[in-house]
C-alpha positions in Angstrom: -28.3 52.3 -60.3 -28.4 48.8 -61.8 -28.2 45.7 -59.6 -28.6 42.1 -60.4 -28.2 38.8 -58.4 -27.2 35.6 -60.0 -26.9 32.2 -58.3 -23.6 30.7 -57.8 -23.1 27.7 -60.1 -20.4 25.1 -60.1 -19.5 26.1 -63.7 -18.3 29.4 -62.3 -15.2 27.6 -61.0 -14.1 27.8 -64.7 -12.7 31.2 -65.7 -14.0 30.8 -69.3 -17.5 30.3 -68.0 -17.2 33.4 -65.8 -16.1 35.4 -68.8 -19.0 34.1 -70.9 -21.4 35.1 -68.1 -19.8 38.5 -67.8 -20.1 39.0 -71.6 -23.8 38.1 -71.3 -24.4 40.5 -68.5 -22.7 43.3 -70.5 -24.4 42.5 -73.8 -27.8 42.6 -72.1 -27.0 45.9 -70.5 -27.6 44.6 -67.0 -24.6 46.3 -65.4 -22.8 49.6 -66.2 -19.4 50.7 -65.1 -17.7 47.3 -65.0 -15.8 45.6 -67.8 -15.9 41.9 -68.7 -12.8 41.0 -66.6 -14.1 42.9 -63.5 -17.3 41.0 -63.7 -15.6 37.7 -64.4 -13.3 38.1 -61.4 -16.1 38.8 -59.0 -18.1 35.9 -60.3 -15.1 33.5 -60.0 -14.3 34.8 -56.4 -17.9 34.1 -55.3 -17.8 30.6 -56.7 -14.4 29.9 -55.1 -15.7 31.2 -51.7 -19.0 29.3 -51.8 -17.6 26.0 -52.9 -14.6 26.2 -50.5 -17.0 26.8 -47.6 -19.4 24.1 -48.8 -16.6 21.5 -49.1 -14.9 22.3 -45.8 -17.9 23.3 -43.7 -16.0 26.4 -42.6 -17.2 30.0 -42.6 -20.9 29.5 -43.0 -21.4 33.3 -42.9 -19.1 33.7 -46.0 -20.9 30.9 -47.7 -24.3 32.6 -47.1 -22.8 35.9 -48.4 -21.3 34.3 -51.5 -24.6 33.1 -52.9 -26.3 34.8 -54.7 -23.7 36.9 -56.4 -24.9 40.5 -56.1 -23.6 42.7 -58.9 -24.2 46.4 -59.2 -23.2 49.3 -61.4 -19.6 50.4 -60.9 -18.7 47.3 -58.9 -17.6 46.8 -55.4 -15.2 49.0 -53.4 -11.5 49.1 -54.4 -10.5 46.7 -51.6 -13.0 44.0 -52.8 -11.9 44.5 -56.4 -8.3 43.9 -55.4 -9.3 40.7 -53.6 -11.2 39.5 -56.7 -8.1 40.3 -58.8 -5.9 38.3 -56.4 -8.1 35.2 -56.4 -8.4 35.3 -60.2 -4.8 34.0 -60.1 -5.7 30.9 -58.2 -5.0 28.2 -60.8 -8.1 26.3 -61.9 -6.2 23.0 -61.6 -5.9 23.7 -57.8 -9.7 24.2 -57.6 -10.5 21.0 -59.5 -8.2 18.9 -57.3 -10.0 19.9 -54.2 
């Protein structure tokens, strides 16, 4: 089973940057069983969680868990994937204002 860890970066608060990183991961064959959007959504969620916790000082355990972003073949469980899907719909303009 393939597994990689990538550090959270501020650029991952941008959905296009998340998609570029997902494309890179797929093109290099680092992860199997996930498509570009699944990877991008997980990367984006981790960035949102990390930087929210950093800015507010809340939820230090979540902040610690958010970085690095651990990705593995076939992705997270279905509940986590639905959470990633939900947070993908957080408008970037909301993120940038905060």
